[in-house]
N, C-alpha and C positions, 0 to 999 in steps of 0.2 A: 468591410461592409461592400466593398466595391463588390471583388469577391462573388462573396457569397449570395448577390443580390441576381449575380452572371448565374447562376448556379442557381439558385432557386425558376428564373428566369427560363434555364436552357432544363431543366427536367423536374420544372415542378417543384408542389411544396414535398409532400410524398417523395416524388425522387431524389430529393437532396438530401442528404445524412449532414452531421457534423465530420463527420473521415471524409467528405466529398471536397467541402468545404475547406476541411485546411489543411487538404494535399492542392489545392486548388489557389489556396493562399500563400499554403510552403509553410507553413506553420503547424504546429501542435493543439491537440486537441487542448491539452492543458491549459493552452494560452487563448482557446478560444474559450472555453470553459472558467478562462481567471477573469473574464470579461462579461460574457452572459452565463444567464442559467440554463438555457437549452436552447433549440431551434428555432420554438418561439417568439423569443424574446429576442435571438440578433436578427427573424425575420420582419420582426416590428422597429428596430434600431434600424433599418439601413432602411426599410420600405420609406420607414420621415425621413432620412438622411435625404432620402434620392429626390422627396417629393418636394419639401424644402427649397434644397435646390434646382427644381425649376420654377417655383416660385421667386426665385429669387434671379434668378436668369429671366423671368419674363418681366418682372419689374423695372429689371435693370436697364432694358430694351423699351419696354414704351414709355415709361414714365421720363424719358429724356425727349418722346411728342408731345408738343404742343395739343393739338390738333385729334377729340377724341373718336375721329371717324379713320385718323391713321390711324390711332393707336387698337382698332377692333379689327383694322387689316392684317396690324402688326401682328397682331395674338396669334390670329387665325394663323397666318401665315410659319409663325415657331410652333403650332402644334403639328399644323405636318410636317412640318422638316424634322421636331423630333420624331412623331412618328414613324417615319418610311425610312430613320439610319439611327431607331434604338431599339429591341427590343424586349430595356424592360420596362417601356410604357406601357409597350401589352401587356404584359405579363404582369404590372399593376391595374390594371385595367379589368382585367380577370377579377384580378386577386379584391377589388372592388365589391367586384357581382358575389365574388361563393363568401366573402368574408360577413354578407350580413344574414347568414343564417349559419357560419359557421366557428364565428371569432369577436367578438363583445367588442375587444378591445382595440382591434385595424379598423373595426365596423366603426369603431370614433374618430378615431384617426382620419380614412375618411369621409365621415360627414364634413368633421371641421376643414380640410379638403375643401372639400365641394361650396361651402356655406363661406370661406374666404374667398375661393375663385368668383363667386355671384357675389360676394362685396367689392370687390374691385370691378366688375365689370356697374354695377352699381354705381358705386362711384363715376367710369366713365360716362353713364349712363347723362346722368344730374350735371353733370357737369358738358356735356352737349346742351341738357335747356336751360342749365342756367345763362351760356354763349348765345341762343338764341336761333341753335343749329337746328335741334331734338325737338318735337312734339310734345306739347307741353299734355295732350292728353295719355300720352300717354304712363300706363303704371311702370314704371321704373323695375322694382320686384320682380315680379309676372316676366319685361322682358330681359331680364335678366340670366332668370331660369332659361327661355327659347331660347339662346345665343346659347347659351353652355350646352344646351339642350344639342343645338344643328351642331356642333363643333363631335361632342360624345360618343352621338349617332353617326356623321359620316368619321370618324375610328374607327369603329366598330366595325362597319360595314367596308370598311379597307381591311382589315384583318382578314375578313370571311374571306376575301375576293381581291386580292392587290391587282391581280394582273386585269382585273374587271374595274376598279374603279380611281381614281386619279386624284388621289387623296390634296392635292392642292388644287386643281380647277375644283374642285367642290366647297374643299374652304372658305374661295374665292368666293365663287356663283355665294354660297351660306352669305358674306358677310354684306353684300352688295345688296341682296334681296333687302337683306335685315333694313339694311342704310337705306335702301328705297321707301324702305315703309315706313323707318324712322324719320326720315327726312323733313322738313319742312322745304317748302318747295320753296328757291328763289333766299333760303338765311333766316325771312325773318318770323320774328320771333312769338307764337298766338296769331297764324297763319292757320283761317279754318281748316276743319277735317270734313273731305267728303260722308257724308254721313250724320253730320255733329256731333260733336264732343259725345269721345266715348272711352272707358274705359277696357283695355285692354288688356 
């Protein structure tokens, strides 16, 4: 699966054949067909495995942090590092959009992936609220969508123009601006927000 996703990332789905994957992996076509019905099933399994590995990596790093704000910073740092060093992430992001109209099974997998990512952020944001560090008037599900959108949007711009976009700096700025909006001055729970209580 590691070889397959590398081929898909390099040559695209259409340019990657079972023959090419088998040669790159040093196995026979029969060996591949023994485990996978066709190229589509191999793509699905490879992408799912890569997504799960990334999620476990993030969880392993972030769950050690007691401070939700530091956890958000670490997530942005990991995403920036992975985007710069792993062309598979670019392929998966591209495939995520393409699958909307071309592959219902993959699209469903990506939907669940993004839902898990947002759910993880919702948990961090609620922890911050419970500890009195984050504003109580913030609508957590919407804030989680906003945070994730900032990360994915910055990555897309980086992939389009890596020479001009400093992804590490951009994502660090995204986190700090998000926290500046989210954090209660002085860390006091229930502190009034200018303009009254709003649902953001």
